[in-house]
N, C-alpha and C positions, 0 to 999 in steps of 0.2 A: 562901374563899368557894364554897359548894358550886354546880358549875354546873345539875346537875339542879334544885336549888331553885330557879335564876333561872326556868329555863326554865318549871317550874311556876307561878310567880309571872306569869310574863308571859301562860300559858294562861289562868289565873284571872283575870287582869285583860280581859281579850278575853271570856271566857265570862260573867264576873260572877256565877258560882254553883258553890257547891264542889261538888257532887253532879254536875252535867254536867261542870265541869273534871275531877274524878277520873275519871270514865268516859273522856272523849276522851283523858286522860294515860295509863290502863288501870293504876291505881293505885286503893287504897281511899281513902275519904273522910278516914279518921284518919289516912293515911300524908300526905296532903295538907297538912291541916289542922296536921300536926307541923313538917313540912316549911316552912311558910310561918312558923310560930312562932318557927322556929329564925332565921330569916332576918330577923325583926324584931328578936330578941333580939341578933342579930350589930349591925345597924345601928342599935339602940337608939331606933327610933320604930316607930310603927304605921304599915302600908301599907295595909289594909283597914279598912273600917268597914261594919256592918250598915245596908241600906236596905230595911226590909220583909224579903222572901224572898230578895232578892239581896245582892251584894257590891260594893260600888264602892270605888276607890281614895281613899285621904286625899290632901292635899295633897304628902305625902312620896314616897306612892305613885306619884301623876301625874310627880314629879321624877326617881323612880327607873327607871319604866316605859322611859323616853325611853333610859336609859343601857343599859338590861337588853337593849332590842332591837338598840341597836348593838353592844353584845358579842357577842350570839348571831349579830347578822349577820357581823360580822367573823370569828368563829369558823367559824362553818358555811362562809364563803368560803375560808379559809384550807384547810378539812380538804377540800372540794371540788377545790380546786385541786390540793392535794397527790395528792389522788386521782386526778386525770385526769394527772397528771403520771407516776403508778404504770403508768397504763395506756398509756403511749406520748407522750401530749399534749406540747406547750410549745415552748419557743423554744430554736431552736439557734444559739449565736452561732459563726460561722466568720471567721478570719482568714487572709488569703492575699496571695500575691505577685499584683501589679498584673497581671501578664504571665497568671495564671491565672483573671482575674475575667470573660473574654470569652467563655470557652466551656468549659474543665475544671471549674471548682468549680458555676458554674452549670447545666452538664449533670447533674452529679451532684445536685445540690440538687431540680434536676426531675425527676428518675428515682426519687428517694425519695419524693418526694411523689406522685407517680403511683401507687406501690407501698404508699402507706400511705395510701389515701384516707380510712379510717375512723377515722383519729386527726386532731385539728385540731394541726396542726404549723406553726409560722413558722421562717422563719431572719431571721437579721440578717447582713449580709456587710459585712466590712471590709478594708481593702487597707493594705499598707504595705512596709517592707523587712524582711528576715528577724528581724534585731535586735529592732526595734521590736516586731514580733510576737512575738516570744519573750520580750520583757520585758512585754508585755498579757497573755500566757496566763500568766505567775508571778501576776500581778497579778489573776487570775480575772476578766479582761474578755472572755474568750474562751472557748470550750468545745474546739474545735477550730483547729487552726492548718496550712496548706499552705505549705511554705517548703522553704527548705534545711536542710541536717540540722542538727539543733543541736549545739553542742559540749557536752563533759563537765559544764561548768559548771552546766548547766540541770538534770539529772539528771532530764530527761523520755524518754518513751516515745516513739519513731520508728520509721514504717514506709516505706518508700519504694512509692512508689505511681504515680510516672509517672515518663517518662525523656526529657529534652530532648538534641537534638544540639546541640553548639555549633559555632558557625560565625565566619569572620572575615568583615568586614565592613569595607569601604573607600568613599572618595568615588570617584566614577565615573571620575575623572580622575587616581586613584592608581597609581603606577606598577605596583601588583601589581593591579590592576583586573581586567585581562584574564585573570589566571591561575584555572584551575580548582581547583588546590590548593597549599597552601604548606606548607612544614616551620618548626614554630612558631621556630627558630631564626634564619630568615629575618626575622622582625619585630622582633628587637631594637633594630634602627637606626631604626625608624620612631617617631615620637611616637604615643603609644595614650590613648585615652580610658579610664579605668579605674574599676573599681566602688569606693565607698567601704566603708570598714570595717564599717557597718553593714548592708550589703549581704553576704547568704551567697555571692553570686557571687564576692565579694573573694578568699576562700579558694579557692573553685572556680579561678580563673585564677592564682592564685599557684603553686598546685601543680602547675599545667601546667608552668609556666615553671620550678620547680624540677627538673623532669627534664631540661632541657636545661642546668642549672646557670648561669641568667643571670638576668637582671631585663631588662624593657623600659622605655624612656624615658615616665614617665606625664607626659601633658601635662595632662589635667584629670581630675578626680574627682566622678562624681556616683552615686546610688544605683539609680536607675529605670532598668530596660532600656530603655524607651522613650525616656527622655531621651539615653542613650549613643548610641542609634541617630540620635536627630535631631543631635546633635553631630556625628557621622560625617556624616551627608547634607552638612552645611554645610561640611566641610572642616578640621574642626579635630583631626583624627587618625582612627587607625582603631581597632577593639575587637574582642574575642571576646565574643561573647553567645550566649544560647540562640536558636534557631533560632524565629521566630515569623512569622505571616502577615502582619504589620505592616512587616516588609522589603522586601517587594516593592511597597509602596506608597511607599517612598521612596527617594530619587536616591541609593542604595549599590550595591556590587557585593557579590555574595555568594559567600564562597569556602570550599571545604572544607578543613579541616586535616589533612594527610595522615599518613602514619606508621599511624595507629589511630583508628577513629572516636572523636572526643573527644563525651563527654555530660556532664549531672548529672543528677542524681536530684532530684525532687521528693517529699519526704515529707509524709505526716501525721503532726503530733506532737500528742501528748495529755500532761496533767499529772496523771498515775497517783495522785499524793498527793491529790488533789480529788476529791470523789466524782461519777461519771459518771453524770448522770440518765438513765432509761432513753430517754428521745427520743434523746439524744446518743448512747449504747451503740448503738442501732438503726442509727443512721447511720454511726458507726464501723464495726459489723460491715459494713455494706451496702458501704462503700467497700472494706473488706479483701476480701470477696467478689467484687467488681467487678476489683480488683487481682489476685487468683487466676485468676479467669476469662481476664484478660489475657493474664496469664503462659501459661496452658495452651494 
């Protein structure tokens, strides 16, 4: 069914006169008559009938008009939405580690919106552990995620955009609590709160202990940084965690890990196998630009 013919039908139904409708459509009256005739032949029913000098809808025409208007409205809405997205409007779905939901990600989003005031942009924010975020990126639930470096199995593109220092935290009454710094090897004999395998921090901490060719005693496992810190504050063990302001509000001692400053990188991860919409691409490049300026 020809879309132009449907538009011609709606215009003629609104105007009720072939000559006037043709003028408003910027086509000849014979062209309009031919289009309506073709549409009626395709449907197998008359859509219009003469009423003096005017043209009115038949019962079939009344019924088809509602369908035609809905079709045109839906199509025009879709075209408008696509054109707005092509201009950089739209929704950007961001996933991130919970630790980066208080400052890092909100600041990036806020600055991006301020620099793109002429565009209609919305964000959706979702937090979770690294593996969950990566799985949901693979399922197309997010456009970008900020988390630990993905393993090769995901075949994602990742760029390091932020660095977090790693520290040891202990309960205030722990034998190491008064120390300013410790060696990794000194931690082996103490029960440790460990990150689960769903957390990107698990691999980071395990790699640290591989360097001293030993493994700590795992007392408990959990996936969230804040939960790890809370368990340490209540005396369940010690832990290596990314430094965060929250630690100063808890009853823990914050101790540097000596030898060399240990840290973990935060990555912006994207799935290049999926088309990146203009709004997402603009935000992606905005973050990269911020990262380059930070490095310089």
